[in-house]
All heavy atoms as a GROMACS GRO file, in nm:
protein
  562
    1MET      N    1   0.084  -0.117   0.000
    1MET     CA    2   0.000   0.000   0.000
    1MET      C    3   0.090   0.125   0.000
    1MET      O    4   0.178   0.137   0.085
    1MET     CB    5  -0.089  -0.003   0.126
    1MET     CG    6  -0.172   0.120   0.140
    1MET     SD    7  -0.275   0.125   0.289
    1MET     CE    8  -0.356  -0.031   0.287
    2PRO      N    9   0.067   0.216  -0.093
    2PRO     CA   10   0.149   0.338  -0.099
    2PRO      C   11   0.130   0.424   0.025
    2PRO      O   12   0.022   0.432   0.082
    2PRO     CB   13   0.095   0.410  -0.222
    2PRO     CG   14   0.022   0.308  -0.301
    2PRO     CD   15  -0.028   0.207  -0.202
    3THR      N   16   0.239   0.488   0.066
    3THR     CA   17   0.234   0.579   0.181
    3THR      C   18   0.345   0.681   0.172
    3THR      O   19   0.446   0.655   0.106
    3THR     CB   20   0.245   0.501   0.314
    3THR    OG1   21   0.236   0.594   0.422
    3THR    CG2   22   0.375   0.424   0.324
    4VAL      N   23   0.327   0.794   0.235
    4VAL     CA   24   0.433   0.893   0.242
    4VAL      C   25   0.513   0.876   0.371
    4VAL      O   26   0.613   0.942   0.392
    4VAL     CB   27   0.376   1.038   0.234
    4VAL    CG1   28   0.309   1.061   0.101
    4VAL    CG2   29   0.280   1.064   0.349
    5HIS      N   30   0.467   0.785   0.458
    5HIS     CA   31   0.532   0.762   0.586
    5HIS      C   32   0.648   0.663   0.570
    5HIS      O   33   0.647   0.578   0.482
    5HIS     CB   34   0.433   0.707   0.689
    5HIS     CG   35   0.318   0.800   0.714
    5HIS    ND1   36   0.332   0.916   0.787
    5HIS    CD2   37   0.190   0.795   0.674
    5HIS    CE1   38   0.217   0.979   0.791
    5HIS    NE2   39   0.128   0.906   0.723
    6ARG      N   40   0.746   0.675   0.659
    6ARG     CA   41   0.858   0.582   0.658
    6ARG      C   42   0.811   0.443   0.699
    6ARG      O   43   0.721   0.428   0.780
    6ARG     CB   44   0.965   0.629   0.756
    6ARG     CG   45   1.032   0.757   0.711
    6ARG     CD   46   1.132   0.806   0.811
    6ARG     NE   47   1.228   0.701   0.842
    6ARG     CZ   48   1.317   0.708   0.938
    6ARG    NH1   49   1.323   0.815   1.014
    6ARG    NH2   50   1.400   0.610   0.961
    7ARG      N   51   0.872   0.343   0.642
    7ARG     CA   52   0.844   0.204   0.678
    7ARG      C   53   0.962   0.148   0.755
    7ARG      O   54   1.075   0.193   0.738
    7ARG     CB   55   0.819   0.120   0.552
    7ARG     CG   56   0.694   0.160   0.478
    7ARG     CD   57   0.675   0.069   0.358
    7ARG     NE   58   0.561   0.110   0.280
    7ARG     CZ   59   0.437   0.064   0.297
    7ARG    NH1   60   0.413  -0.027   0.388
    7ARG    NH2   61   0.339   0.107   0.221
    8HIS      N   62   0.936   0.047   0.838
    8HIS     CA   63   1.042  -0.014   0.917
    8HIS      C   64   1.029  -0.166   0.906
    8HIS      O   65   0.920  -0.221   0.914
    8HIS     CB   66   1.030   0.026   1.065
    8HIS     CG   67   1.032   0.175   1.083
    8HIS    ND1   68   1.148   0.247   1.087
    8HIS    CD2   69   0.932   0.265   1.095
    8HIS    CE1   70   1.120   0.375   1.101
    8HIS    NE2   71   0.988   0.389   1.107
    9ALA      N   72   1.141  -0.231   0.890
    9ALA     CA   73   1.142  -0.378   0.884
    9ALA      C   74   1.179  -0.432   1.022
    9ALA      O   75   1.270  -0.383   1.087
    9ALA     CB   76   1.244  -0.425   0.781
   10VAL      N   77   1.105  -0.534   1.066
   10VAL     CA   78   1.132  -0.596   1.196
   10VAL      C   79   1.143  -0.746   1.173
   10VAL      O   80   1.051  -0.808   1.119
   10VAL     CB   81   1.018  -0.567   1.297
   10VAL    CG1   82   1.044  -0.637   1.428
   10VAL    CG2   83   1.003  -0.417   1.318
   11THR      N   84   1.255  -0.802   1.214
   11THR     CA   85   1.273  -0.946   1.203
   11THR      C   86   1.212  -1.014   1.324
   11THR      O   87   1.232  -0.971   1.437
   11THR     CB   88   1.424  -0.980   1.195
   11THR    OG1   89   1.478  -0.914   1.080
   11THR    CG2   90   1.446  -1.130   1.184
   12GLU      N   91   1.136  -1.120   1.300
   12GLU     CA   92   1.069  -1.190   1.410
   12GLU      C   93   1.166  -1.286   1.479
   12GLU      O   94   1.169  -1.405   1.453
   12GLU     CB   95   0.944  -1.264   1.361
   12GLU     CG   96   0.860  -1.314   1.476
   12GLU     CD   97   0.726  -1.370   1.432
   12GLU    OE1   98   0.662  -1.312   1.342
   12GLU    OE2   99   0.687  -1.472   1.489
   13THR      N  100   1.247  -1.229   1.566
   13THR     CA  101   1.338  -1.308   1.649
   13THR      C  102   1.256  -1.374   1.761
   13THR      O  103   1.136  -1.351   1.772
   13THR     CB  104   1.446  -1.217   1.709
   13THR    OG1  105   1.381  -1.113   1.782
   13THR    CG2  106   1.534  -1.157   1.600
   14GLU      N  107   1.322  -1.453   1.844
   14GLU     CA  108   1.250  -1.521   1.952
   14GLU      C  109   1.182  -1.423   2.046
   14GLU      O  110   1.068  -1.446   2.088
   14GLU     CB  111   1.345  -1.612   2.030
   14GLU     CG  112   1.388  -1.735   1.950
   14GLU     CD  113   1.481  -1.825   2.030
   14GLU    OE1  114   1.478  -1.821   2.155
   14GLU    OE2  115   1.556  -1.900   1.967
   15ASP      N  116   1.251  -1.314   2.080
   15ASP     CA  117   1.190  -1.219   2.173
   15ASP      C  118   1.074  -1.142   2.109
   15ASP      O  119   0.973  -1.115   2.174
   15ASP     CB  120   1.293  -1.123   2.232
   15ASP     CG  121   1.375  -1.049   2.128
   15ASP    OD1  122   1.375  -1.088   2.010
   15ASP    OD2  123   1.442  -0.951   2.166
   16ILE      N  124   1.084  -1.114   1.980
   16ILE     CA  125   0.973  -1.048   1.911
   16ILE      C  126   0.855  -1.144   1.899
   16ILE      O  127   0.739  -1.105   1.918
   16ILE     CB  128   1.016  -0.998   1.771
   16ILE    CG1  129   1.129  -0.895   1.783
   16ILE    CG2  130   0.898  -0.941   1.693
   16ILE    CD1  131   1.095  -0.769   1.858
   17ALA      N  132   0.882  -1.270   1.870
   17ALA     CA  133   0.776  -1.371   1.863
   17ALA      C  134   0.704  -1.384   1.997
   17ALA      O  135   0.581  -1.394   2.002
   17ALA     CB  136   0.833  -1.506   1.820
   18ALA      N  137   0.780  -1.380   2.106
   18ALA     CA  138   0.719  -1.387   2.239
   18ALA      C  139   0.633  -1.264   2.265
   18ALA      O  140   0.522  -1.275   2.320
   18ALA     CB  141   0.828  -1.400   2.345
   19ALA      N  142   0.681  -1.147   2.225
   19ALA     CA  143   0.603  -1.025   2.242
   19ALA      C  144   0.475  -1.030   2.159
   19ALA      O  145   0.368  -0.987   2.205
   19ALA     CB  146   0.686  -0.903   2.203
   20LEU      N  147   0.484  -1.084   2.039
   20LEU     CA  148   0.364  -1.098   1.955
   20LEU      C  149   0.263  -1.194   2.018
   20LEU      O  150   0.142  -1.172   2.008
   20LEU     CB  151   0.402  -1.145   1.814
   20LEU     CG  152   0.463  -1.037   1.725
   20LEU    CD1  153   0.523  -1.101   1.600
   20LEU    CD2  154   0.361  -0.932   1.689
   21GLU      N  155   0.312  -1.298   2.082
   21GLU     CA  156   0.221  -1.392   2.148
   21GLU      C  157   0.148  -1.324   2.264
   21GLU      O  158   0.027  -1.342   2.281
   21GLU     CB  159   0.298  -1.515   2.198
   21GLU     CG  160   0.209  -1.624   2.252
   21GLU     CD  161   0.105  -1.673   2.151
   21GLU    OE1  162   0.134  -1.680   2.031
   21GLU    OE2  163  -0.008  -1.705   2.194
   22VAL      N  164   0.219  -1.244   2.340
   22VAL     CA  165   0.155  -1.167   2.448
   22VAL      C  166   0.052  -1.072   2.388
   22VAL      O  167  -0.060  -1.058   2.440
   22VAL     CB  168   0.261  -1.090   2.530
   22VAL    CG1  169   0.197  -0.991   2.626
   22VAL    CG2  170   0.351  -1.187   2.606
   23ALA      N  171   0.088  -1.008   2.277
   23ALA     CA  172  -0.003  -0.915   2.211
   23ALA      C  173  -0.128  -0.987   2.159
   23ALA      O  174  -0.239  -0.933   2.167
   23ALA     CB  175   0.069  -0.844   2.096
   24ARG      N  176  -0.111  -1.108   2.107
   24ARG     CA  177  -0.227  -1.185   2.060
   24ARG      C  178  -0.326  -1.210   2.173
   24ARG      O  179  -0.447  -1.208   2.153
   24ARG     CB  180  -0.183  -1.318   2.000
   24ARG     CG  181  -0.129  -1.306   1.861
   24ARG     CD  182  -0.096  -1.445   1.800
   24ARG     NE  183  -0.017  -1.425   1.681
   24ARG     CZ  184   0.116  -1.424   1.678
   24ARG    NH1  185   0.186  -1.446   1.787
   24ARG    NH2  186   0.180  -1.402   1.565
   25ASN      N  187  -0.274  -1.234   2.293
   25ASN     CA  188  -0.361  -1.255   2.408
   25ASN      C  189  -0.428  -1.125   2.451
   25ASN      O  190  -0.541  -1.126   2.496
   25ASN     CB  191  -0.281  -1.315   2.524
   25ASN     CG  192  -0.238  -1.457   2.495
   25ASN    OD1  193  -0.310  -1.533   2.432
   25ASN    ND2  194  -0.120  -1.493   2.540
   26ALA      N  195  -0.356  -1.014   2.439
   26ALA     CA  196  -0.411  -0.885   2.478
   26ALA      C  197  -0.513  -0.833   2.377
   26ALA      O  198  -0.612  -0.771   2.414
   26ALA     CB  199  -0.299  -0.783   2.496
   27TRP      N  200  -0.487  -0.856   2.249
   27TRP     CA  201  -0.572  -0.807   2.141
   27TRP      C  202  -0.610  -0.922   2.048
   27TRP      O  203  -0.563  -0.931   1.934
   27TRP     CB  204  -0.500  -0.697   2.063
   27TRP     CG  205  -0.462  -0.580   2.148
   27TRP    CD1  206  -0.545  -0.489   2.206
   27TRP    CD2  207  -0.330  -0.541   2.186
   27TRP    NE1  208  -0.472  -0.396   2.276
   27TRP    CE2  209  -0.340  -0.426   2.266
   27TRP    CE3  210  -0.202  -0.592   2.160
   27TRP    CZ2  211  -0.229  -0.361   2.320
   27TRP    CZ3  212  -0.092  -0.528   2.215
   27TRP    CH2  213  -0.106  -0.414   2.294
   28PRO      N  214  -0.695  -1.014   2.094
   28PRO     CA  215  -0.728  -1.132   2.014
   28PRO      C  216  -0.791  -1.100   1.878
   28PRO      O  217  -0.778  -1.179   1.784
   28PRO     CB  218  -0.824  -1.211   2.103
   28PRO     CG  219  -0.871  -1.117   2.207
   28PRO     CD  220  -0.767  -1.011   2.221
   29ASP      N  221  -0.857  -0.986   1.867
   29ASP     CA  222  -0.916  -0.949   1.739
   29ASP      C  223  -0.811  -0.919   1.632
   29ASP      O  224  -0.841  -0.917   1.513
   29ASP     CB  225  -1.011  -0.830   1.755
   29ASP     CG  226  -0.945  -0.710   1.820
   29ASP    OD1  227  -0.871  -0.729   1.920
   29ASP    OD2  228  -0.966  -0.597   1.772
   30LEU      N  229  -0.687  -0.900   1.674
   30LEU     CA  230  -0.577  -0.873   1.582
   30LEU      C  231  -0.482  -0.992   1.569
   30LEU      O  232  -0.374  -0.979   1.510
   30LEU     CB  233  -0.497  -0.750   1.629
   30LEU     CG  234  -0.576  -0.620   1.644
   30LEU    CD1  235  -0.486  -0.511   1.702
   30LEU    CD2  236  -0.637  -0.577   1.513
   31ALA      N  237  -0.519  -1.106   1.623
   31ALA     CA  238  -0.431  -1.223   1.632
   31ALA      C  239  -0.370  -1.264   1.498
   31ALA      O  240  -0.256  -1.309   1.493
   31ALA     CB  241  -0.505  -1.341   1.694
   32ASP      N  242  -0.442  -1.245   1.390
   32ASP     CA  243  -0.392  -1.286   1.259
   32ASP      C  244  -0.334  -1.168   1.179
   32ASP      O  245  -0.314  -1.179   1.058
   32ASP     CB  246  -0.503  -1.354   1.179
   32ASP     CG  247  -0.622  -1.263   1.153
   32ASP    OD1  248  -0.639  -1.163   1.228
   32ASP    OD2  249  -0.699  -1.291   1.059
   33LYS      N  250  -0.304  -1.057   1.249
   33LYS     CA  251  -0.250  -0.938   1.183
   33LYS      C  252  -0.124  -0.891   1.256
   33LYS      O  253  -0.128  -0.801   1.339
   33LYS     CB  254  -0.355  -0.827   1.183
   33LYS     CG  255  -0.482  -0.865   1.111
   33LYS     CD  256  -0.588  -0.759   1.126
   33LYS     CE  257  -0.716  -0.806   1.059
   33LYS     NZ  258  -0.826  -0.715   1.086
   34PRO      N  259  -0.009  -0.954   1.226
   34PRO     CA  260   0.113  -0.921   1.299
   34PRO      C  261   0.153  -0.774   1.290
   34PRO      O  262   0.202  -0.717   1.387
   34PRO     CB  263   0.219  -1.012   1.239
   34PRO     CG  264   0.160  -1.070   1.117
   34PRO     CD  265   0.013  -1.058   1.127
   35ALA      N  266   0.131  -0.710   1.178
   35ALA     CA  267   0.166  -0.568   1.167
   35ALA      C  268   0.082  -0.483   1.262
   35ALA      O  269   0.133  -0.391   1.326
   35ALA     CB  270   0.150  -0.520   1.023
   36ALA      N  271  -0.047  -0.516   1.272
   36ALA     CA  272  -0.134  -0.443   1.364
   36ALA      C  273  -0.094  -0.469   1.509
   36ALA      O  274  -0.098  -0.378   1.593
   36ALA     CB  275  -0.280  -0.483   1.341
   37LEU      N  276  -0.054  -0.593   1.538
   37LEU     CA  277  -0.008  -0.625   1.674
   37LEU      C  278   0.119  -0.547   1.707
   37LEU      O  279   0.132  -0.493   1.818
   37LEU     CB  280   0.020  -0.775   1.688
   37LEU     CG  281  -0.103  -0.866   1.687
   37LEU    CD1  282  -0.061  -1.012   1.678
   37LEU    CD2  283  -0.189  -0.842   1.810
   38LEU      N  284   0.211  -0.538   1.613
   38LEU     CA  285   0.333  -0.462   1.636
   38LEU      C  286   0.301  -0.314   1.660
   38LEU      O  287   0.360  -0.251   1.747
   38LEU     CB  288   0.429  -0.476   1.517
   38LEU     CG  289   0.499  -0.610   1.506
   38LEU    CD1  290   0.568  -0.623   1.371
   38LEU    CD2  291   0.598  -0.626   1.619
   39ARG      N  292   0.206  -0.261   1.585
   39ARG     CA  293   0.165  -0.122   1.604
   39ARG      C  294   0.111  -0.102   1.746
   39ARG      O  295   0.148  -0.007   1.814
   39ARG     CB  296   0.060  -0.083   1.501
   39ARG     CG  297   0.014   0.061   1.512
   39ARG     CD  298  -0.091   0.094   1.404
   39ARG     NE  299  -0.125   0.234   1.407
   39ARG     CZ  300  -0.203   0.292   1.497
   39ARG    NH1  301  -0.257   0.220   1.593
   39ARG    NH2  302  -0.228   0.422   1.494
   40GLU      N  303   0.024  -0.192   1.790
   40GLU     CA  304  -0.032  -0.181   1.925
   40GLU      C  305   0.077  -0.194   2.031
   40GLU      O  306   0.076  -0.122   2.132
   40GLU     CB  307  -0.140  -0.286   1.947
   40GLU     CG  308  -0.266  -0.265   1.864
   40GLU     CD  309  -0.335  -0.132   1.892
   40GLU    OE1  310  -0.336  -0.088   2.009
   40GLU    OE2  311  -0.386  -0.072   1.797
   41LEU      N  312   0.171  -0.286   2.010
   41LEU     CA  313   0.282  -0.301   2.104
   41LEU      C  314   0.367  -0.174   2.111
   41LEU      O  315   0.406  -0.131   2.220
   41LEU     CB  316   0.371  -0.419   2.064
   41LEU     CG  317   0.321  -0.557   2.099
   41LEU    CD1  318   0.405  -0.663   2.029
   41LEU    CD2  319   0.324  -0.578   2.250
   42ILE      N  320   0.393  -0.114   1.997
   42ILE     CA  321   0.472   0.009   1.994
   42ILE      C  322   0.399   0.121   2.068
   42ILE      O  323   0.459   0.192   2.149
   42ILE     CB  324   0.504   0.049   1.848
   42ILE    CG1  325   0.604  -0.050   1.789
   42ILE    CG2  326   0.556   0.193   1.840
   42ILE    CD1  327   0.619  -0.041   1.638
   43LEU      N  328   0.270   0.135   2.042
   43LEU     CA  329   0.193   0.241   2.109
   43LEU      C  330   0.182   0.215   2.259
   43LEU      O  331   0.191   0.308   2.340
   43LEU     CB  332   0.055   0.254   2.045
   43LEU     CG  333   0.058   0.303   1.899
   43LEU    CD1  334  -0.083   0.301   1.840
   43LEU    CD2  335   0.121   0.440   1.887
   44ALA      N  336   0.163   0.090   2.298
   44ALA     CA  337   0.157   0.056   2.441
   44ALA      C  338   0.292   0.083   2.507
   44ALA      O  339   0.298   0.132   2.621
   44ALA     CB  340   0.116  -0.090   2.460
   45GLY      N  341   0.399   0.052   2.437
   45GLY     CA  342   0.533   0.079   2.490
   45GLY      C  343   0.557   0.228   2.507
   45GLY      O  344   0.613   0.272   2.608
   46GLU      N  345   0.512   0.307   2.411
   46GLU     CA  346   0.526   0.452   2.420
   46GLU      C  347   0.451   0.504   2.542
   46GLU      O  348   0.503   0.587   2.618
   46GLU     CB  349   0.475   0.518   2.292
   46GLU     CG  350   0.492   0.669   2.288
   46GLU     CD  351   0.374   0.745   2.346
   46GLU    OE1  352   0.263   0.692   2.348
   46GLU    OE2  353   0.395   0.859   2.392
   47GLN      N  354   0.330   0.455   2.562
   47GLN     CA  355   0.251   0.498   2.678
   47GLN      C  356   0.319   0.459   2.809
   47GLN      O  357   0.322   0.537   2.904
   47GLN     CB  358   0.111   0.439   2.671
   47GLN     CG  359   0.027   0.498   2.561
   47GLN     CD  360  -0.106   0.425   2.545
   47GLN    OE1  361  -0.134   0.326   2.611
   47GLN    NE2  362  -0.189   0.474   2.454
   48ALA      N  363   0.374   0.338   2.814
   48ALA     CA  364   0.442   0.293   2.935
   48ALA      C  365   0.567   0.376   2.964
   48ALA      O  366   0.591   0.415   3.078
   48ALA     CB  367   0.480   0.145   2.922
   49LEU      N  368   0.643   0.408   2.860
   49LEU     CA  369   0.763   0.489   2.880
   49LEU      C  370   0.728   0.631   2.922
   49LEU      O  371   0.794   0.689   3.008
   49LEU     CB  372   0.847   0.491   2.752
   49LEU     CG  373   0.915   0.358   2.716
   49LEU    CD1  374   0.977   0.367   2.577
   49LEU    CD2  375   1.018   0.322   2.820
   50GLU      N  376   0.624   0.687   2.863
   50GLU     CA  377   0.581   0.821   2.901
   50GLU      C  378   0.531   0.823   3.044
   50GLU      O  379   0.560   0.915   3.120
   50GLU     CB  380   0.473   0.872   2.805
   50GLU     CG  381   0.426   1.012   2.833
   50GLU     CD  382   0.536   1.118   2.828
   50GLU    OE1  383   0.638   1.097   2.759
   50GLU    OE2  384   0.522   1.221   2.896
   51SER      N  385   0.459   0.720   3.084
   51SER     CA  386   0.411   0.710   3.222
   51SER      C  387   0.528   0.701   3.318
   51SER      O  388   0.530   0.766   3.424
   51SER     CB  389   0.320   0.588   3.237
   51SER     OG  390   0.281   0.572   3.370
   52ARG      N  391   0.628   0.622   3.283
   52ARG     CA  392   0.748   0.608   3.366
   52ARG      C  393   0.820   0.742   3.379
   52ARG      O  394   0.865   0.781   3.487
   52ARG     CB  395   0.842   0.503   3.306
   52ARG     CG  396   0.963   0.477   3.393
   52ARG     CD  397   1.066   0.390   3.327
   52ARG     NE  398   1.012   0.263   3.280
   52ARG     CZ  399   1.083   0.176   3.210
   52ARG    NH1  400   1.209   0.201   3.178
   52ARG    NH2  401   1.028   0.064   3.170
   53ARG      N  402   0.830   0.815   3.268
   53ARG     CA  403   0.895   0.946   3.270
   53ARG      C  404   0.820   1.044   3.360
   53ARG      O  405   0.879   1.114   3.441
   53ARG     CB  406   0.906   1.003   3.128
   53ARG     CG  407   0.985   1.134   3.122
   53ARG     CD  408   0.957   1.212   2.995
   53ARG     NE  409   0.819   1.254   2.983
   53ARG     CZ  410   0.763   1.357   3.049
   53ARG    NH1  411   0.833   1.427   3.135
   53ARG    NH2  412   0.635   1.388   3.030
   54ARG      N  413   0.686   1.046   3.348
   54ARG     CA  414   0.605   1.134   3.433
   54ARG      C  415   0.622   1.098   3.580
   54ARG      O  416   0.636   1.187   3.665
   54ARG     CB  417   0.459   1.127   3.394
   54ARG     CG  418   0.421   1.214   3.276
   54ARG     CD  419   0.270   1.228   3.262
   54ARG     NE  420   0.198   1.103   3.263
   54ARG     CZ  421   0.172   1.027   3.156
   54ARG    NH1  422   0.214   1.066   3.038
   54ARG    NH2  423   0.107   0.915   3.167
   55HIS      N  424   0.621   0.970   3.610
   55HIS     CA  425   0.635   0.924   3.748
   55HIS      C  426   0.771   0.967   3.805
   55HIS      O  427   0.780   1.014   3.918
   55HIS     CB  428   0.618   0.773   3.755
   55HIS     CG  429   0.627   0.718   3.894
   55HIS    ND1  430   0.528   0.736   3.986
   55HIS    CD2  431   0.724   0.647   3.955
   55HIS    CE1  432   0.563   0.679   4.100
   55HIS    NE2  433   0.683   0.623   4.084
   56ALA      N  434   0.876   0.950   3.727
   56ALA     CA  435   1.011   0.989   3.772
   56ALA      C  436   1.018   1.139   3.792
   56ALA      O  437   1.076   1.187   3.891
   56ALA     CB  438   1.115   0.944   3.670
   57SER      N  439   0.956   1.214   3.703
   57SER     CA  440   0.956   1.360   3.715
   57SER      C  441   0.882   1.404   3.841
   57SER      O  442   0.928   1.493   3.913
   57SER     CB  443   0.891   1.422   3.591
   57SER     OG  444   0.888   1.562   3.600
   58GLN      N  445   0.770   1.339   3.870
   58GLN     CA  446   0.695   1.371   3.992
   58GLN      C  447   0.776   1.337   4.116
   58GLN      O  448   0.775   1.410   4.214
   58GLN     CB  449   0.562   1.295   3.994
   58GLN     CG  450   0.463   1.345   3.891
   58GLN     CD  451   0.342   1.253   3.878
   58GLN    OE1  452   0.340   1.142   3.932
   58GLN    NE2  453   0.243   1.297   3.804
   59GLY      N  454   0.850   1.228   4.111
   59GLY     CA  455   0.935   1.188   4.223
   59GLY      C  456   1.046   1.289   4.248
   59GLY      O  457   1.075   1.324   4.362
   60ARG      N  458   1.106   1.337   4.139
   60ARG     CA  459   1.211   1.439   4.154
   60ARG      C  460   1.153   1.567   4.212
   60ARG      O  461   1.212   1.628   4.302
   60ARG     CB  462   1.277   1.466   4.018
   60ARG     CG  463   1.374   1.358   3.974
   60ARG     CD  464   1.455   1.398   3.854
   60ARG     NE  465   1.376   1.421   3.735
   60ARG     CZ  466   1.337   1.327   3.649
   60ARG    NH1  467   1.372   1.202   3.670
   60ARG    NH2  468   1.267   1.357   3.543
   61ARG      N  469   1.036   1.608   4.164
   61ARG     CA  470   0.971   1.728   4.215
   61ARG      C  471   0.941   1.715   4.364
   61ARG      O  472   0.964   1.808   4.442
   61ARG     CB  473   0.842   1.756   4.138
   61ARG     CG  474   0.845   1.890   4.068
   61ARG     CD  475   0.715   1.921   3.996
   61ARG     NE  476   0.735   1.895   3.854
   61ARG     CZ  477   0.669   1.805   3.784
   61ARG    NH1  478   0.575   1.734   3.838
   61ARG    NH2  479   0.694   1.788   3.658
   62LYS      N  480   0.892   1.600   4.404
   62LYS     CA  481   0.858   1.576   4.544
   62LYS      C  482   0.984   1.584   4.631
   62LYS      O  483   0.984   1.644   4.739
   62LYS     CB  484   0.791   1.439   4.561
   62LYS     CG  485   0.745   1.411   4.701
   62LYS     CD  486   0.673   1.277   4.708
   62LYS     CE  487   0.629   1.247   4.851
   62LYS     NZ  488   0.560   1.119   4.860
   63THR      N  489   1.093   1.524   4.582
   63THR     CA  490   1.219   1.528   4.657
   63THR      C  491   1.270   1.671   4.670
   63THR      O  492   1.316   1.711   4.777
   63THR     CB  493   1.325   1.439   4.588
   63THR    OG1  494   1.276   1.305   4.584
   63THR    CG2  495   1.458   1.444   4.662
   64ILE      N  496   1.259   1.748   4.565
   64ILE     CA  497   1.302   1.888   4.569
   64ILE      C  498   1.218   1.966   4.671
   64ILE      O  499   1.272   2.042   4.751
   64ILE     CB  500   1.292   1.953   4.429
   64ILE    CG1  501   1.399   1.894   4.337
   64ILE    CG2  502   1.304   2.105   4.437
   64ILE    CD1  503   1.382   1.928   4.191
   65GLU      N  504   1.087   1.945   4.670
   65GLU     CA  505   1.000   2.013   4.766
   65GLU      C  506   1.033   1.973   4.909
   65GLU      O  507   1.035   2.057   4.999
   65GLU     CB  508   0.853   1.982   4.735
   65GLU     CG  509   0.803   2.046   4.607
   65GLU     CD  510   0.666   1.995   4.566
   65GLU    OE1  511   0.604   1.916   4.639
   65GLU    OE2  512   0.620   2.036   4.457
   66GLN      N  513   1.060   1.845   4.932
   66GLN     CA  514   1.090   1.796   5.066
   66GLN      C  515   1.223   1.849   5.120
   66GLN      O  516   1.240   1.866   5.240
   66GLN     CB  517   1.090   1.644   5.069
   66GLN     CG  518   0.952   1.584   5.052
   66GLN     CD  519   0.957   1.431   5.038
   66GLN    OE1  520   1.062   1.373   5.008
   66GLN    NE2  521   0.844   1.367   5.060
   67THR      N  522   1.319   1.871   5.030
   67THR     CA  523   1.452   1.915   5.074
   67THR      C  524   1.475   2.063   5.053
   67THR      O  525   1.582   2.113   5.088
   67THR     CB  526   1.561   1.834   5.002
   67THR    OG1  527   1.547   1.855   4.859
   67THR    CG2  528   1.550   1.686   5.034
   68SER      N  529   1.376   2.131   5.002
   68SER     CA  530   1.390   2.274   4.975
   68SER      C  531   1.423   2.349   5.104
   68SER      O  532   1.356   2.336   5.206
   68SER     CB  533   1.260   2.328   4.915
   68SER     OG  534   1.271   2.467   4.894
   69GLY      N  535   1.529   2.428   5.098
   69GLY     CA  536   1.570   2.507   5.213
   69GLY      C  537   1.655   2.435   5.314
   69GLY      O  538   1.698   2.493   5.414
   70ALA      N  539   1.682   2.308   5.293
   70ALA     CA  540   1.760   2.230   5.389
   70ALA      C  541   1.903   2.280   5.404
   70ALA      O  542   1.965   2.260   5.507
   70ALA     CB  543   1.760   2.083   5.350
   71LEU      N  544   1.957   2.343   5.303
   71LEU     CA  545   2.096   2.386   5.308
   71LEU      C  546   2.111   2.538   5.324
   71LEU      O  547   2.218   2.592   5.296
   71LEU     CB  548   2.169   2.338   5.180
   71LEU     CG  549   2.170   2.188   5.159
   71LEU    CD1  550   2.236   2.154   5.025
   71LEU    CD2  551   2.243   2.118   5.272
   72THR      N  552   2.006   2.604   5.366
   72THR     CA  553   2.018   2.749   5.386
   72THR      C  554   2.087   2.778   5.519
   72THR      O  555   2.079   2.701   5.613
   72THR     CB  556   1.878   2.815   5.386
   72THR    OG1  557   1.800   2.758   5.491
   72THR    CG2  558   1.809   2.797   5.253
   73GLY      N  559   2.152   2.894   5.522
   73GLY     CA  560   2.216   2.939   5.646
   73GLY      C  561   2.337   2.864   5.675
   73GLY      O  562   2.415   2.857   5.755
   0.00000   0.00000   0.00000
């Protein structure tokens, strides 16, 4: 299918095959569509990484607030 977007090739190694199996269980309606499963895995991974980043940022902010002024005077 023609597209203006970049394409990426992914080799189905053992770890990718295992991830696809987990994805098939999570999204059974896509079980026979590996490209769609990979897309969902990528988007879920992005959400997880962004959540981790937000959580770490909140932790740093909390630590700064808790220690603010500790070294004055």
